N, C-alpha and C positions, 0 to 999 in steps of 0.2 A: 472262475465264472460264477459258480454257485454262491460264493461269498459276496460277490458284487450284487447279485440279484437279491440276496437277503438284506444287505446293507442299504441298497438304494431301491428297495421294492416300491416305494412311493413314486418313482420316476419311470417305471416300466412302461406304462401306457404312453407317456410322452415320447419315449425312445423307440416305440414300435414302428416298424415300416408299415405304411398303409397298403398292405397286400390286397385289400378289398378294391383298390383302384386299378389293379392289374387285370387286364382282360383274360389273358392266357398265361398260365404259369406252370413250369416244370421244375420240380425240386429234386435234387440229388443229395442223398444223405448216407453217410457211412455209420454203421453200427458200432465200430470200434474207434470212433473219433475220440481222441484223448484231449482235444482242445475244448469242446463243448458238447452237450447232449444233442447231436445233430438230428437223430431220428425223432426224438421226443419233440424237439422244437419244430421240425418239419410237420409233424402230425398236428401240432398246435396251429400252424399256419393253415393247414388243410381244413381244420375245424372252423377257424375264423372265416375262411372263405365260404364254407358250406352254409354258414349262417346268413350269408348274402346271396345264396343261390349260385355260387360260382364253383365250377369244377377245377380240380387241380390234379396234375399228374405227379405222383410221388414215386421216385425210383430209389430203392434202398438196397444196400448190400451189407449185411450184418458183419461181414469180415473186413469191410473196407474201413480205413482210417479217415483222418481229416482230409487228406488229399486223395480223392478218388480218381482213378485212371480208367 
């Protein structure tokens, strides 16, 4: 995941989901996700939405992996 972001960094903006268009959003992220940095990316989404005056509910469990139950 990180290698792809570094290699294709010039394409990140085009690949981003337009989370600013979503009226209500709940994010669930595990802190022990071995697939991608879920909590860090969820916080980025929260920040992007805050820039547009949108609130986001973020639920995290630092012990949870990629598949949260």
